TIKOLPA-670607 format. One record per residue (C-alpha): residue in one letter; x, y negated, z negated; residue number from 1. Coordinates in steps of 0.1 Angstrom, whole numbers, plus 2048, in hexadecimal, padded with zeros to 3 digits. Layout:
# TIKOLPA-670607
['a' [X Y Z] NUM];
...
END
This chain:
# TIKOLPA-670607
['m' [800 800 800] 1];
['s' [80D 7DD 808] 2];
['q' [818 7C6 7ED] 3];
['i' [816 7A0 7EB] 4];
['v' [837 790 7E1] 5];
['k' [845 76D 7DF] 6];
['c' [864 761 7F2] 7];
['e' [87E 757 7D9] 8];
['i' [88C 73D 7F0] 9];
['c' [86D 729 7FA] 10];
['g' [853 737 7E2] 11];
['k' [839 740 7FD] 12];
['v' [825 760 7FA] 13];
['y' [82A 77D 813] 14];
['n' [823 7A1 818] 15];
['q' [841 7B5 80B] 16];
['s' [846 7C6 82D] 17];
['y' [84A 7A3 83E] 18];
['l' [85F 792 824] 19];
['g' [881 79E 832] 20];
['a' [878 791 855] 21];
['h' [86C 770 846] 22];
['k' [88C 76B 833] 23];
['r' [8A1 773 852] 24];
['l' [88D 75C 869] 25];
['a' [885 73F 852] 26];
['h' [8A3 73F 83B] 27];
['g' [8BF 750 84F] 28];
['t' [8E0 73F 852] 29];
['r' [8E6 728 86F] 30];
['a' [90C 72C 870] 31];
['e' [91B 72E 893] 32];
['p' [923 752 89C] 33];
['p' [946 75B 8A6] 34];
['a' [94F 75C 8CB] 35];
['t' [941 77B 8DB] 36];
['v' [949 78D 8FB] 37];
['s' [92A 77E 90B] 38];
['e' [936 75B 901] 39];
['l' [958 763 911] 40];
['e' [946 76F 930] 41];
['a' [933 74E 931] 42];
['v' [954 73B 930] 43];
['e' [961 74F 94D] 44];
['a' [941 748 961] 45];
['i' [944 723 95A] 46];
['l' [968 723 965] 47];
['s' [95E 735 985] 48];
['v' [943 71A 98D] 49];
['y' [95C 6FF 984] 50];
['a' [974 70D 99E] 51];
['q' [959 709 9B8] 52];
['l' [954 6E4 9B2] 53];
['s' [963 6C9 9C8] 54];
['g' [97E 6B2 9BA] 55];
['k' [965 697 9B3] 56];
['g' [94E 6B0 9A2] 57];
['r' [96A 6BD 98C] 58];
['k' [973 699 982] 59];
['e' [94F 691 97A] 60];
['l' [94C 6B0 964] 61];
['r' [96C 6A9 951] 62];
['n' [961 685 94B] 63];
['r' [93F 691 93E] 64];
['l' [94F 6AB 927] 65];
['s' [968 692 91A] 66];
['s' [94C 67A 913] 67];
['q' [938 695 901] 68];
['v' [956 69E 8EB] 69];
['r' [95C 679 8E2] 70];
['r' [938 675 8D8] 71];
['k' [939 694 8C3] 72];
['k' [959 688 8B2] 73];
['k' [94A 666 8AC] 74];
['l' [92C 676 89B] 75];
['t' [941 68C 885] 76];
['q' [95A 672 879] 77];
['p' [954 665 856] 78];
['t' [94C 641 853] 79];
['n' [960 62B 83A] 80];
END
């Protein structure tokens, strides 16, 4: 028979058989997973497409990537 239990993290009430899935989905960690084979394959695919770009296309891509990196650094730098 099913049992009603309370989530010790958020305090909401759930069926015991669903509580594990609730915790994993609602309260799971959001840390970035380590690089996987599929991620490395994605990098190889991106490099392959990059090789097919014209000189102008490659320059535009590098400029946009640099701009994105600068924006990200600016957002993460502590303000004094």
